All heavy atoms as an XYZ file, in Angstrom:
1042
protein
N     124.031     45.498    128.061
C     124.630     46.746    127.620
C     123.759     47.394    126.556
O     123.181     46.714    125.718
C     126.017     46.533    127.058
C     127.067     46.125    128.052
S     127.502     47.500    129.122
C     128.001     46.624    130.552
N     123.767     48.674    126.579
C     122.980     49.482    125.665
C     123.741     49.619    124.331
O     124.948     49.801    124.308
C     122.828     50.846    126.321
C     121.988     51.837    125.616
C     121.933     53.146    126.388
O     122.445     53.250    127.514
O     121.389     54.100    125.811
N     123.011     49.465    123.217
C     123.631     49.678    121.906
C     123.442     51.137    121.538
O     122.329     51.609    121.408
C     122.979     48.776    120.843
O     123.127     47.426    121.246
C     123.620     48.967    119.490
N     124.583     51.841    121.388
C     124.544     53.261    121.118
C     125.487     53.551    119.971
O     126.612     53.068    119.961
C     125.002     54.057    122.360
C     125.050     55.548    122.079
C     124.125     53.774    123.550
N     125.006     54.330    119.019
C     125.905     54.794    117.958
C     126.413     56.172    118.357
O     125.647     57.010    118.821
C     125.184     54.856    116.616
C     124.897     53.487    116.042
C     124.384     53.596    114.627
C     124.208     52.163    114.097
N     123.919     52.132    112.697
N     127.725     56.369    118.180
C     128.367     57.625    118.489
C     127.984     58.137    119.883
O     127.428     59.231    120.038
C     128.034     58.676    117.436
C     129.044     59.801    117.426
O     130.124     59.700    117.990
N     128.679     60.892    116.786
N     128.313     57.348    120.925
C     127.937     57.732    122.285
C     128.659     58.988    122.752
O     129.790     59.254    122.352
C     128.352     56.530    123.118
C     129.474     55.926    122.358
C     129.136     56.137    120.907
N     127.999     59.738    123.599
C     128.634     60.894    124.209
C     129.595     60.428    125.324
O     129.552     59.286    125.757
C     127.565     61.809    124.843
O     126.981     61.144    125.961
N     130.456     61.341    125.756
C     131.365     61.036    126.853
C     130.560     60.592    128.076
O     130.913     59.628    128.765
C     132.205     62.269    127.160
C     133.103     62.087    128.347
C     134.219     61.258    128.288
C     132.844     62.780    129.535
C     135.061     61.089    129.383
C     133.680     62.625    130.632
C     134.769     61.779    130.558
O     135.592     61.624    131.651
N     129.472     61.281    128.357
C     128.642     60.962    129.510
C     128.066     59.544    129.387
O     127.995     58.797    130.361
C     127.515     61.972    129.678
C     128.012     63.343    130.137
C     128.710     64.164    129.042
O     128.533     63.868    127.820
O     129.441     65.098    129.403
N     127.639     59.155    128.181
C     127.119     57.803    127.982
C     128.223     56.752    128.192
O     127.986     55.705    128.813
C     126.516     57.650    126.586
C     125.212     58.376    126.431
C     124.733     58.387    124.975
O     125.477     58.790    124.095
N     123.504     57.935    124.766
N     129.416     57.017    127.683
C     130.528     56.077    127.862
C     130.823     55.923    129.348
O     131.036     54.819    129.853
C     131.775     56.529    127.073
C     132.983     55.675    127.434
C     131.520     56.461    125.570
N     130.829     57.029    130.082
C     131.107     57.004    131.517
C     129.984     56.369    132.346
O     130.189     56.019    133.500
C     131.369     58.419    132.045
S     132.938     59.103    131.463
N     128.783     56.214    131.763
C     127.657     55.652    132.486
C     127.787     54.152    132.718
O     127.002     53.565    133.429
C     126.360     55.943    131.724
O     126.262     55.093    130.572
N     128.778     53.534    132.076
C     129.027     52.094    132.189
C     127.894     51.247    131.621
O     127.711     50.107    132.018
C     129.331     51.703    133.638
C     130.522     52.445    134.181
C     130.795     52.089    135.617
C     131.963     52.952    136.091
N     132.066     53.079    137.482
N     127.120     51.812    130.687
C     126.034     51.079    130.085
C     126.263     50.750    128.612
O     125.448     50.081    127.995
C     124.720     51.884    130.193
O     124.871     53.102    129.485
C     124.327     52.136    131.630
N     127.369     51.242    128.044
C     127.607     51.066    126.609
C     128.681     50.055    126.264
O     128.793     49.626    125.118
C     128.008     52.409    125.956
O     129.273     52.813    126.463
C     126.956     53.481    126.208
N     129.542     49.712    127.205
C     130.702     48.819    127.022
C     131.764     49.438    126.093
O     132.634     48.725    125.600
C     130.284     47.442    126.532
C     131.339     46.380    126.847
O     131.982     46.493    127.905
O     131.524     45.458    126.047
N     131.694     50.734    125.855
C     132.714     51.407    125.056
C     133.927     51.705    125.929
O     133.856     51.723    127.155
C     132.192     52.709    124.437
C     131.403     52.506    123.181
C     130.044     52.332    123.214
C     132.036     52.473    121.956
C     129.297     52.136    122.065
C     131.315     52.280    120.789
C     129.954     52.100    120.841
N     135.052     51.932    125.281
C     136.333     52.206    125.924
C     136.854     53.540    125.424
O     136.749     53.825    124.226
C     137.371     51.112    125.574
C     138.709     51.403    126.192
C     136.861     49.748    125.957
N     137.382     54.352    126.317
C     138.079     55.551    125.881
C     139.419     55.089    125.309
O     140.116     54.290    125.918
C     138.327     56.514    127.043
C     137.061     57.161    127.547
C     137.347     58.217    128.573
O     138.370     58.920    128.457
O     136.527     58.359    129.473
N     139.766     55.570    124.134
C     140.997     55.121    123.495
C     141.600     56.242    122.691
O     141.040     57.326    122.586
C     140.735     53.866    122.611
O     141.990     53.293    122.228
C     139.920     54.220    121.393
N     142.742     55.971    122.138
C     143.476     56.911    121.293
C     143.641     56.267    119.931
O     144.010     55.114    119.836
C     144.856     57.246    121.889
C     145.679     58.090    120.940
C     144.709     57.924    123.228
N     143.344     57.027    118.884
C     143.598     56.547    117.524
C     145.047     56.882    117.216
O     145.470     58.032    117.283
C     142.653     57.252    116.542
C     142.905     56.884    115.095
C     142.385     55.724    114.581
C     143.715     57.687    114.295
C     142.622     55.373    113.260
C     143.959     57.346    112.981
C     143.413     56.180    112.456
O     143.670     55.835    111.167
N     145.799     55.860    116.888
C     147.218     56.037    116.620
C     147.529     55.573    115.206
O     147.284     54.418    114.861
C     148.067     55.239    117.610
C     149.573     55.268    117.399
C     150.111     56.661    117.687
C     150.230     54.243    118.297
N     148.032     56.478    114.405
C     148.471     56.139    113.052
C     149.973     56.243    113.040
O     150.527     57.248    113.509
C     147.851     57.120    112.057
C     148.132     56.787    110.609
C     147.401     57.738    109.692
C     147.668     57.393    108.239
N     146.931     58.283    107.333
N     150.640     55.188    112.573
C     152.089     55.188    112.608
C     152.642     54.678    111.278
O     151.951     53.984    110.521
C     152.606     54.359    113.789
C     152.376     52.870    113.644
C     153.407     52.019    113.214
C     151.145     52.309    113.935
C     153.194     50.670    113.088
C     150.939     50.939    113.802
C     151.958     50.125    113.386
O     151.757     48.777    113.264
N     153.897     55.005    111.028
C     154.586     54.582    109.810
C     155.503     53.418    110.204
O     156.518     53.630    110.879
C     155.399     55.756    109.260
C     156.122     55.444    107.958
O     156.334     54.245    107.656
O     156.511     56.395    107.277
N     155.163     52.196    109.794
C     155.911     51.013    110.183
C     157.339     50.990    109.606
O     158.144     50.187    110.041
C     155.166     49.748    109.804
O     154.986     49.695    108.389
N     157.636     51.893    108.654
C     159.010     51.973    108.157
C     159.883     52.818    109.112
O     161.105     52.813    108.993
C     159.052     52.547    106.740
O     158.736     53.922    106.752
N     159.231     53.519    110.052
C     159.950     54.370    110.996
C     159.942     53.803    112.417
O     160.867     54.046    113.185
C     159.375     55.774    111.002
C     159.574     56.482    109.662
C     159.031     57.879    109.689
C     159.293     58.521    108.331
N     158.752     59.879    108.266
N     158.890     53.092    112.775
C     158.784     52.489    114.113
C     157.926     51.238    114.008
O     156.940     51.206    113.274
C     158.208     53.487    115.142
C     158.318     52.918    116.551
C     156.787     53.907    114.791
C     158.075     53.927    117.648
N     158.320     50.210    114.745
C     157.588     48.962    114.707
C     156.436     48.984    115.732
O     156.495     49.739    116.725
C     158.486     47.753    115.009
O     158.930     47.855    116.381
C     159.659     47.686    114.045
N     155.483     48.147    115.516
C     154.402     48.006    116.480
C     154.952     47.484    117.805
O     154.527     47.933    118.881
C     153.325     47.058    115.937
C     152.119     46.811    116.833
C     151.447     48.109    117.247
C     151.129     45.902    116.135
N     155.921     46.602    117.748
C     156.531     46.088    118.974
C     157.160     47.221    119.790
O     156.989     47.275    121.018
C     157.602     45.047    118.650
C     157.056     43.750    118.095
C     157.021     43.716    116.565
O     157.112     44.787    115.935
O     156.874     42.624    116.010
N     157.837     48.138    119.141
C     158.448     49.281    119.822
C     157.366     50.208    120.391
O     157.492     50.719    121.525
C     159.363     50.069    118.867
C     159.994     51.308    119.455
C     160.952     51.000    120.560
C     161.638     52.285    121.047
N     162.253     52.140    122.343
N     156.286     50.395    119.660
C     155.181     51.203    120.154
C     154.603     50.585    121.436
O     154.279     51.293    122.402
C     154.090     51.361    119.124
C     154.401     52.343    117.983
C     153.361     52.229    116.898
C     154.477     53.765    118.511
N     154.491     49.256    121.455
C     153.955     48.592    122.638
C     154.935     48.743    123.800
O     154.514     48.969    124.950
C     153.627     47.119    122.338
C     152.442     47.063    121.355
C     153.315     46.334    123.617
C     152.147     45.690    120.783
N     156.233     48.625    123.551
C     157.227     48.866    124.620
C     157.020     50.253    125.215
O     157.034     50.412    126.433
C     158.662     48.777    124.054
C     159.118     47.352    123.799
O     158.574     46.413    124.415
O     160.045     47.188    122.972
N     156.856     51.250    124.365
C     156.655     52.629    124.850
C     155.321     52.777    125.566
O     155.222     53.428    126.615
C     156.745     53.617    123.693
C     158.118     53.651    123.012
C     159.234     54.116    123.942
O     159.038     55.060    124.746
O     160.310     53.492    123.881
N     154.288     52.150    125.052
C     152.949     52.172    125.644
C     153.000     51.631    127.083
O     152.429     52.209    128.000
C     152.041     51.341    124.761
C     150.589     51.201    125.148
C     149.826     52.297    125.545
C     149.954     49.976    125.033
C     148.468     52.153    125.858
C     148.608     49.823    125.327
C     147.884     50.921    125.732
O     146.546     50.771    126.013
N     153.729     50.535    127.247
C     153.800     49.897    128.561
C     154.624     50.728    129.557
O     154.574     50.484    130.744
C     154.357     48.479    128.450
C     153.301     47.458    128.083
C     152.206     47.793    127.310
C     153.450     46.145    128.464
C     151.261     46.848    126.954
C     152.504     45.193    128.123
C     151.405     45.544    127.363
N     155.358     51.713    129.089
C     156.085     52.618    129.979
C     155.138     53.641    130.619
O     155.411     54.166    131.693
C     157.183     53.390    129.245
C     158.356     52.521    128.862
C     159.366     53.362    128.109
C     160.521     52.552    127.602
N     161.459     53.360    126.789
N     154.035     53.959    129.928
C     153.154     55.031    130.397
C     151.815     54.534    130.945
O     151.010     55.342    131.422
C     152.921     56.113    129.301
C     152.277     55.516    128.048
C     154.225     56.816    128.977
C     151.883     56.519    127.013
N     151.576     53.210    130.875
C     150.358     52.662    131.461
C     150.760     51.505    132.383
O     151.896     51.031    132.337
C     149.353     52.158    130.391
C     149.992     51.085    129.493
C     148.830     53.303    129.559
C     149.279     49.782    129.503
N     149.843     51.058    133.182
C     150.053     49.850    133.974
C     149.299     48.719    133.263
O     148.069     48.643    133.335
C     149.525     50.021    135.402
C     149.634     48.759    136.241
O     150.076     47.700    135.723
O     149.238     48.795    137.417
N     150.026     47.844    132.563
C     149.346     46.795    131.803
C     148.713     45.706    132.673
O     148.011     44.848    132.169
C     150.464     46.231    130.924
C     151.715     46.522    131.656
C     151.480     47.791    132.392
N     148.952     45.771    133.981
C     148.370     44.763    134.879
C     147.137     45.297    135.611
O     146.540     44.618    136.419
C     149.406     44.322    135.942
O     149.692     45.406    136.819
C     150.679     43.828    135.293
N     146.750     46.529    135.296
C     145.622     47.159    135.977
C     144.308     46.754    135.319
O     144.200     46.719    134.089
C     145.808     48.675    135.903
O     144.796     49.316    136.613
N     143.292     46.490    136.131
C     141.981     46.103    135.617
C     140.991     47.257    135.760
O     140.745     47.740    136.867
C     141.466     44.896    136.393
C     140.118     44.404    135.925
C     139.975     43.766    134.694
C     138.984     44.607    136.705
C     138.736     43.346    134.245
C     137.743     44.170    136.274
C     137.613     43.537    135.050
O     136.385     43.114    134.617
N     140.474     47.703    134.613
C     139.471     48.784    134.580
C     139.931     50.052    135.318
O     139.138     50.704    135.984
C     138.125     48.316    135.159
C     137.410     47.351    134.247
O     137.792     47.170    133.093
N     136.362     46.723    134.730
N     141.217     50.357    135.148
C     141.766     51.506    135.856
C     143.090     51.899    135.216
O     143.870     51.048    134.846
C     142.011     51.154    137.318
C     142.611     52.238    138.150
C     142.815     51.738    139.571
C     143.331     52.780    140.504
N     144.582     53.414    140.167
N     143.289     53.202    135.075
C     144.603     53.773    134.715
C     144.731     55.068    135.504
O     143.868     55.929    135.398
C     144.744     53.996    133.213
C     144.940     52.721    132.408
C     146.214     51.977    132.741
O     147.249     52.568    133.043
N     146.144     50.678    132.711
N     145.807     55.166    136.263
C     145.970     56.347    137.094
C     144.789     56.496    138.021
O     144.348     55.530    138.627
N     144.238     57.693    138.096
C     143.070     57.950    138.932
C     141.740     57.678    138.243
O     140.688     57.872    138.818
N     141.811     57.225    136.993
C     140.596     56.957    136.234
C     140.168     55.520    136.466
O     140.925     54.577    136.217
C     140.840     57.178    134.734
C     141.141     58.622    134.410
O     140.508     59.523    135.007
O     142.013     58.868    133.567
N     138.930     55.331    136.935
C     138.418     54.003    137.287
C     137.098     53.758    136.567
O     136.252     54.626    136.491
C     138.221     53.884    138.804
C     137.667     52.523    139.174
C     139.517     54.158    139.555
N     136.938     52.570    136.048
C     135.699     52.176    135.381
C     136.011     51.350    134.150
O     137.143     51.369    133.639
N     135.034     50.596    133.687
C     135.268     49.704    132.539
C     135.671     50.472    131.278
O     136.329     49.924    130.405
C     134.016     48.867    132.262
O     132.918     49.679    131.951
N     135.322     51.751    131.186
C     135.714     52.549    130.018
C     137.216     52.848    130.040
O     137.772     53.314    129.053
C     134.900     53.833    129.898
C     135.243     54.922    130.879
C     134.523     54.826    132.197
O     134.078     53.791    132.621
N     134.398     55.978    132.887
N     137.877     52.546    131.161
C     139.329     52.771    131.277
C     140.121     51.471    131.222
O     141.304     51.450    131.516
C     139.659     53.526    132.564
C     139.048     54.888    132.606
C     138.012     55.199    133.486
C     139.473     55.880    131.734
C     137.433     56.447    133.506
C     138.911     57.146    131.741
C     137.873     57.422    132.632
O     137.307     58.658    132.637
N     139.448     50.387    130.818
C     140.218     49.148    130.634
C     141.200     49.371    129.501
O     140.994     50.221    128.627
C     139.303     47.960    130.371
C     138.535     47.994    129.079
C     137.523     46.847    129.057
N     136.773     46.788    127.835
C     135.622     47.419    127.597
N     135.114     48.208    128.536
N     135.027     47.297    126.445
N     142.298     48.661    129.557
C     143.377     48.928    128.629
C     143.353     47.916    127.492
O     143.166     46.722    127.714
C     144.723     48.841    129.391
O     144.636     49.702    130.516
C     145.864     49.277    128.507
N     143.545     48.416    126.280
C     143.531     47.510    125.146
C     144.255     48.033    123.921
O     144.632     49.197    123.846
N     144.416     47.110    123.012
C     144.933     47.411    121.682
C     143.884     46.881    120.725
O     143.564     45.691    120.753
C     146.296     46.754    121.439
C     147.324     47.307    122.426
C     146.750     46.935    119.999
C     148.643     46.573    122.438
N     143.360     47.756    119.893
C     142.273     47.414    118.981
C     142.686     47.766    117.566
O     143.230     48.830    117.331
C     141.001     48.181    119.377
C     140.707     48.072    120.866
C     141.057     49.082    121.737
C     140.105     46.933    121.385
C     140.818     48.977    123.083
C     139.862     46.834    122.744
C     140.216     47.842    123.584
O     139.971     47.736    124.942
N     142.425     46.878    116.645
C     142.814     47.120    115.264
C     141.896     46.362    114.319
O     141.325     45.334    114.673
C     144.262     46.662    115.045
O     144.643     46.842    113.699
N     141.780     46.868    113.108
C     141.051     46.160    112.050
C     141.992     45.250    111.296
O     141.541     44.458    110.464
C     140.404     47.164    111.099
C     139.255     47.921    111.723
C     138.560     48.786    110.708
C     137.362     49.457    111.365
N     136.578     50.222    110.415
N     143.282     45.321    111.579
C     144.302     44.545    110.891
C     144.649     43.320    111.712
O     145.232     43.408    112.780
C     145.538     45.426    110.685
C     146.634     44.752    109.891
O     146.859     43.547    110.050
O     147.296     45.474    109.117
N     144.320     42.123    111.201
C     144.551     40.888    111.953
C     146.035     40.623    112.204
O     146.419     40.068    113.224
C     143.894     39.692    111.258
O     144.453     39.496    109.981
N     146.898     41.051    111.285
C     148.349     40.880    111.468
C     148.819     41.740    112.646
O     149.605     41.278    113.477
C     149.127     41.199    110.179
C     150.620     41.202    110.429
C     148.751     40.237    109.065
N     148.324     42.978    112.727
C     148.684     43.829    113.877
C     148.254     43.187    115.187
O     148.975     43.234    116.172
C     148.069     45.209    113.741
C     148.760     46.101    112.760
C     148.190     47.511    112.742
O     147.079     47.757    113.217
O     148.902     48.387    112.206
N     147.058     42.587    115.198
C     146.564     41.957    116.415
C     147.445     40.773    116.797
O     147.729     40.566    117.982
C     145.104     41.531    116.234
C     144.102     42.668    116.101
C     142.735     42.134    115.738
C     144.062     43.501    117.383
N     147.893     40.004    115.825
C     148.782     38.876    116.099
C     150.113     39.357    116.643
O     150.665     38.773    117.600
C     149.014     38.052    114.826
C     147.817     37.248    114.379
C     148.008     36.565    113.045
O     149.170     36.392    112.606
O     147.004     36.214    112.407
N     150.663     40.421    116.047
C     151.928     40.990    116.531
C     151.766     41.494    117.959
O     152.627     41.243    118.817
C     152.403     42.123    115.594
C     152.819     41.539    114.240
C     153.536     42.931    116.222
C     153.039     42.597    113.162
N     150.680     42.203    118.205
C     150.434     42.745    119.535
C     150.311     41.619    120.577
O     150.913     41.702    121.651
C     149.174     43.614    119.560
N     149.557     40.595    120.261
C     149.379     39.470    121.204
C     150.709     38.778    121.484
O     151.029     38.459    122.646
C     148.349     38.488    120.646
N     151.517     38.574    120.444
C     152.815     37.932    120.623
C     153.747     38.807    121.476
O     154.463     38.304    122.345
C     153.431     37.623    119.257
N     153.739     40.103    121.213
C     154.594     41.024    121.972
C     154.190     41.017    123.445
O     155.046     40.959    124.340
C     154.518     42.435    121.390
C     155.309     43.475    122.142
C     156.813     43.145    122.138
C     157.598     44.241    122.842
N     159.017     43.938    122.895
N     152.904     41.082    123.707
C     152.426     41.080    125.080
C     152.796     39.780    125.775
O     153.217     39.777    126.924
C     150.893     41.363    125.114
C     150.651     42.824    124.732
C     150.315     41.051    126.486
C     149.208     43.154    124.454
N     152.632     38.686    125.079
C     153.023     37.393    125.650
C     154.514     37.371    125.985
O     154.921     36.869    127.037
C     152.692     36.265    124.681
C     152.929     34.884    125.253
C     152.513     33.774    124.309
O     151.513     33.943    123.581
O     153.201     32.742    124.303
N     155.327     37.972    125.133
C     156.776     38.012    125.386
C     157.136     38.886    126.578
O     158.182     38.701    127.175
C     157.531     38.484    124.139
O     157.460     39.870    123.970
N     156.279     39.850    126.907
C     156.542     40.741    128.034
C     155.985     40.215    129.369
O     156.325     40.754    130.416
C     155.943     42.120    127.754
C     156.549     42.923    126.612
C     155.711     44.162    126.314
C     157.990     43.295    126.939
N     155.170     39.195    129.311
C     154.477     38.716    130.495
C     155.432     38.364    131.642
O     155.132     38.629    132.811
C     153.624     37.511    130.154
N     156.595     37.813    131.332
C     157.543     37.437    132.371
C     158.178     38.612    133.103
O     158.795     38.453    134.147
N     158.027     39.800    132.522
C     158.588     41.013    133.155
C     157.708     41.557    134.265
O     158.071     42.546    134.929
C     158.773     42.122    132.093
C     159.771     41.747    131.014
O     160.549     40.781    131.221
O     159.764     42.419    129.961
N     156.528     40.978    134.479
C     155.561     41.497    135.446
C     155.201     40.425    136.469
O     155.118     39.251    136.143
C     154.281     41.965    134.731
C     154.536     43.147    133.822
C     154.953     42.977    132.511
C     154.414     44.439    134.303
C     155.236     44.054    131.685
C     154.701     45.530    133.482
C     155.095     45.332    132.179
O     155.378     46.404    131.381
N     154.992     40.857    137.714
C     154.624     39.939    138.780
C     153.168     39.519    138.676
O     152.778     38.447    139.121
C     154.883     40.558    140.148
C     156.362     40.770    140.415
C     156.593     41.408    141.744
C     158.085     41.637    141.925
N     158.383     42.372    143.147
N     152.331     40.404    138.085
C     150.900     40.134    137.923
C     150.621     39.896    136.439
O     151.403     40.325    135.589
C     150.064     41.311    138.437
C     150.246     41.580    139.930
C     149.256     42.606    140.462
C     149.617     44.011    140.054
N     148.741     45.026    140.630
N     149.504     39.270    136.122
C     149.179     39.044    134.704
C     148.942     40.357    133.962
O     148.402     41.322    134.525
C     147.870     38.234    134.738
C     147.646     37.849    136.151
C     148.524     38.699    137.016
N     149.332     40.390    132.704
C     149.030     41.525    131.835
C     147.548     41.423    131.441
O     147.082     40.365    130.997
C     149.927     41.539    130.604
C     151.378     41.819    131.030
C     149.463     42.576    129.567
C     152.390     41.776    129.903
N     146.820     42.517    131.604
C     145.376     42.529    131.383
C     144.968     43.366    130.182
O     143.813     43.751    130.057
C     144.654     43.013    132.647
C     144.914     42.177    133.902
C     144.248     42.804    135.109
C     144.421     40.743    133.696
N     145.899     43.645    129.293
C     145.612     44.452    128.110
C     144.814     43.632    127.116
O     145.248     42.549    126.709
C     146.943     44.947    127.478
C     146.664     45.682    126.178
C     147.703     45.805    128.450
N     143.657     44.118    126.735
C     142.845     43.452    125.714
C     143.515     43.612    124.353
O     144.049     44.671    124.041
C     141.477     44.100    125.571
C     140.556     43.979    126.745
C     139.193     44.618    126.471
O     139.084     45.597    125.721
O     138.227     44.099    127.039
N     143.445     42.582    123.553
C     143.863     42.654    122.163
C     142.690     42.116    121.363
O     142.382     40.941    121.403
C     145.146     41.832    121.877
C     145.507     41.895    120.411
C     146.288     42.326    122.743
N     141.985     43.043    120.692
C     140.722     42.688    120.029
C     140.562     43.434    118.721
O     141.082     44.550    118.577
C     139.534     43.055    120.914
C     139.380     42.273    122.164
C     138.153     42.771    122.887
C     137.572     41.720    123.799
N     136.324     42.190    124.413
N     139.780     42.847    117.828
C     139.450     43.571    116.604
C     138.667     44.837    116.946
O     137.811     44.837    117.840
C     138.573     42.608    115.826
C     138.833     41.256    116.401
C     139.211     41.493    117.840
N     138.966     45.917    116.248
C     138.222     47.164    116.408
C     136.854     46.993    115.779
O     136.746     46.687    114.597
C     138.971     48.321    115.751
C     138.302     49.681    115.839
C     138.265     50.150    117.275
C     139.040     50.684    114.971
N     135.826     47.165    116.582
C     134.467     47.002    116.073
C     133.817     48.354    115.782
O     133.067     48.491    114.827
C     133.619     46.233    117.090
C     134.111     44.804    117.267
C     133.326     44.054    118.322
O     132.252     44.535    118.752
O     133.787     42.985    118.740
N     134.046     49.299    116.656
C     133.455     50.634    116.510
C     134.494     51.653    116.936
O     135.225     51.422    117.887
C     132.244     50.802    117.444
C     131.137     49.855    117.134
O     130.503     49.942    116.108
N     130.938     48.888    118.025
N     134.516     52.756    116.268
C     135.369     53.864    116.699
C     134.629     55.142    116.398
O     134.161     55.356    115.292
C     136.729     53.848    115.974
C     137.592     55.027    116.369
C     138.346     54.979    117.525
C     137.603     56.191    115.620
C     139.123     56.066    117.923
C     138.383     57.278    116.001
C     139.134     57.203    117.138
O     139.886     58.264    117.542
N     134.493     55.964    117.422
C     133.859     57.259    117.250
C     134.795     58.319    117.809
O     135.356     58.153    118.885
C     132.520     57.328    117.990
C     131.525     56.314    117.490
C     131.272     55.141    118.201
C     130.846     56.525    116.305
C     130.339     54.229    117.736
C     129.920     55.603    115.833
C     129.690     54.451    116.556
O     128.797     53.546    116.082
N     134.941     59.376    117.068
C     135.776     60.481    117.501
C     135.129     61.161    118.707
O     133.917     61.368    118.749
C     135.903     61.462    116.338
C     136.864     62.588    116.549
C     136.987     63.358    115.227
N     137.605     64.633    115.442
C     138.906     64.822    115.514
N     139.732     63.816    115.335
N     139.410     66.032    115.727
N     135.938     61.520    119.688
C     135.432     62.194    120.876
C     134.934     63.592    120.511
O     135.301     64.154    119.460
C     136.529     62.311    121.945
N     134.117     64.136    121.369
C     133.603     65.480    121.156
C     134.760     66.476    121.059
O     135.849     66.238    121.561
C     132.688     65.898    122.349
C     131.417     65.110    122.445
C     131.478     63.943    123.410
O     132.592     63.427    123.691
O     130.418     63.523    123.884
N     134.488     67.602    120.424
C     135.548     68.599    120.199
C     136.227     69.045    121.513
O     137.416     69.272    121.523
C     134.972     69.825    119.472
C     134.760     69.565    117.985
O     135.364     68.614    117.447
O     134.008     70.321    117.373
N     135.447     69.137    122.589
C     136.058     69.612    123.836
C     137.052     68.623    124.409
O     137.855     68.991    125.271
C     134.995     70.014    124.862
C     134.224     68.879    125.516
C     134.673     68.279    126.687
C     133.040     68.425    124.964
C     133.974     67.256    127.298
C     132.331     67.399    125.567
C     132.797     66.809    126.722
O     132.086     65.807    127.323
N     137.086     67.377    123.930
C     138.085     66.412    124.346
C     139.293     66.347    123.412
O     140.325     65.768    123.756
C     137.482     65.000    124.469
C     136.925     64.725    125.821
N     135.588     64.631    126.073
C     137.540     64.556    127.013
C     135.395     64.400    127.342
N     136.575     64.352    127.944
N     139.191     66.940    122.248
C     140.306     66.938    121.316
C     141.390     67.902    121.845
O     141.081     69.006    122.245
C     139.861     67.377    119.914
C     138.788     66.495    119.297
C     139.210     65.034    119.169
O     140.355     64.745    118.881
N     138.258     64.141    119.375
N     142.622     67.420    121.862
C     143.752     68.228    122.374
C     143.406     68.792    123.759
O     143.644     69.945    124.076
C     144.116     69.336    121.414
C     144.512     68.783    120.030
C     144.980     69.868    119.105
C     145.270     69.321    117.745
N     146.606     68.987    117.430
N     142.878     67.896    124.567
C     142.343     68.263    125.885
C     143.341     69.035    126.744
O     143.013     70.052    127.330
C     141.869     66.994    126.611
C     141.284     67.299    127.982
C     139.980     67.777    128.105
C     142.044     67.126    129.124
C     139.448     68.079    129.337
C     141.518     67.436    130.374
C     140.229     67.901    130.470
O     139.696     68.215    131.697
N     144.577     68.528    126.840
C     145.551     69.190    127.718
C     146.045     70.518    127.171
O     146.477     71.380    127.938
C     146.716     68.258    128.022
C     146.340     67.046    128.904
C     147.531     66.138    129.095
C     145.772     67.505    130.239
N     145.968     70.699    125.860
C     146.275     72.024    125.309
C     145.207     73.030    125.727
O     145.497     74.177    126.024
C     146.356     71.971    123.777
C     147.628     71.323    123.276
C     147.693     71.286    121.749
O     147.000     72.102    121.096
O     148.435     70.442    121.232
N     143.946     72.568    125.719
C     142.827     73.442    126.090
C     142.717     73.596    127.604
O     142.167     74.596    128.074
C     141.516     72.845    125.547
C     141.435     72.819    124.035
C     140.165     72.112    123.597
C     140.137     71.950    122.089
N     139.039     71.118    121.647
N     143.212     72.590    128.337
C     143.106     72.585    129.795
C     144.477     72.265    130.387
O     144.734     71.143    130.838
C     142.099     71.501    130.261
C     140.744     71.733    129.658
O     139.959     72.524    130.169
N     140.421     71.034    128.593
N     145.399     73.237    130.360
C     146.800     72.960    130.779
C     146.930     72.369    132.175
O     147.881     71.675    132.453
C     147.483     74.326    130.688
C     146.585     75.188    129.894
C     145.211     74.614    129.968
N     145.999     72.639    133.043
C     146.035     72.080    134.389
C     145.112     70.856    134.542
O     144.862     70.413    135.648
C     145.658     73.158    135.425
C     146.650     74.291    135.438
O     147.846     74.050    135.381
N     146.162     75.501    135.491
N     144.633     70.349    133.401
C     143.732     69.201    133.433
C     144.474     67.930    133.857
O     145.691     67.848    133.801
N     143.700     66.957    134.281
C     144.260     65.709    134.770
C     144.583     64.767    133.604
O     143.789     64.580    132.708
C     143.275     65.017    135.722
C     143.698     63.585    136.012
C     144.763     63.341    136.865
C     143.049     62.519    135.406
C     145.177     62.045    137.116
C     143.462     61.225    135.668
C     144.519     60.975    136.506
O     144.942     59.703    136.755
N     145.764     64.172    133.668
C     146.125     63.096    132.763
C     147.177     62.277    133.478
O     148.189     62.814    133.941
C     146.681     63.617    131.440
S     147.072     62.284    130.275
N     146.946     60.968    133.583
C     147.890     60.102    134.297
C     149.125     59.777    133.468
O     150.089     59.250    133.978
C     147.202     58.803    134.715
C     146.963     57.884    133.566
N     145.869     58.006    132.753
C     147.676     56.851    133.079
C     145.913     57.081    131.830
N     147.005     56.368    131.993
N     149.107     60.080    132.183
C     150.194     59.716    131.298
C     151.349     60.686    131.430
O     151.170     61.891    131.288
C     149.713     59.665    129.824
C     150.864     59.431    128.872
C     148.640     58.612    129.643
N     152.525     60.160    131.729
C     153.749     60.975    131.809
C     154.560     60.708    130.547
O     155.265     59.704    130.474
C     154.539     60.605    133.054
C     155.828     61.422    133.202
O     156.147     62.212    132.285
O     156.498     61.225    134.232
N     154.462     61.588    129.569
C     155.149     61.395    128.291
C     156.666     61.532    128.470
O     157.410     61.113    127.581
C     154.614     62.360    127.239
C     153.142     62.133    126.866
C     152.702     63.177    125.853
C     152.909     60.751    126.323
N     157.101     62.040    129.586
C     158.541     62.115    129.866
C     159.169     60.747    130.014
O     160.389     60.612    129.967
N     158.362     59.714    130.213
C     158.866     58.347    130.337
C     159.224     57.714    128.996
O     159.866     56.671    128.971
C     157.848     57.477    131.071
C     157.499     57.899    132.484
C     156.346     57.045    133.031
C     158.720     57.780    133.390
N     158.802     58.359    127.912
C     159.037     57.786    126.598
C     160.487     57.968    126.155
O     161.135     58.942    126.523
C     158.103     58.401    125.568
C     156.612     58.182    125.834
C     155.789     58.968    124.811
C     156.246     56.711    125.801
N     160.959     57.037    125.306
C     162.327     57.150    124.755
C     162.351     58.319    123.765
O     161.373     58.648    123.131
C     162.678     55.870    124.012
O     162.669     54.784    124.898
N     163.503     58.895    123.627
C     163.676     59.986    122.635
C     163.889     59.426    121.261
O     164.379     58.441    120.998
C     164.854     60.871    123.032
C     164.553     61.646    124.313
O     163.391     61.953    124.568
N     165.581     61.928    125.062
């Protein structure tokens, strides 16, 4: 794999960088728990899918939870283990320390607001109110 700092979208899609497309999520643990966030996350993704979500295919679409906080990683791993019995196939969500994070290019920020007819496999209507 190629070592790239701040790779472009095209480089990530080239399957040569081992980077993953992800979302930076900041939450207030006094208002919602990480376990609840994972429950909601699993409603909008297929946690048993390998290198694919919706119509997006490739290693950059592998599913994971990444954090610099070791306690969060332990909580996530335990929660995923507790959910394993709910699925016929193994859960394939990575739980790993965050090593690198680069903000996507401006044209990907608020993508669906800028591209109302753009593709996104996530149905936010599945989330709890």
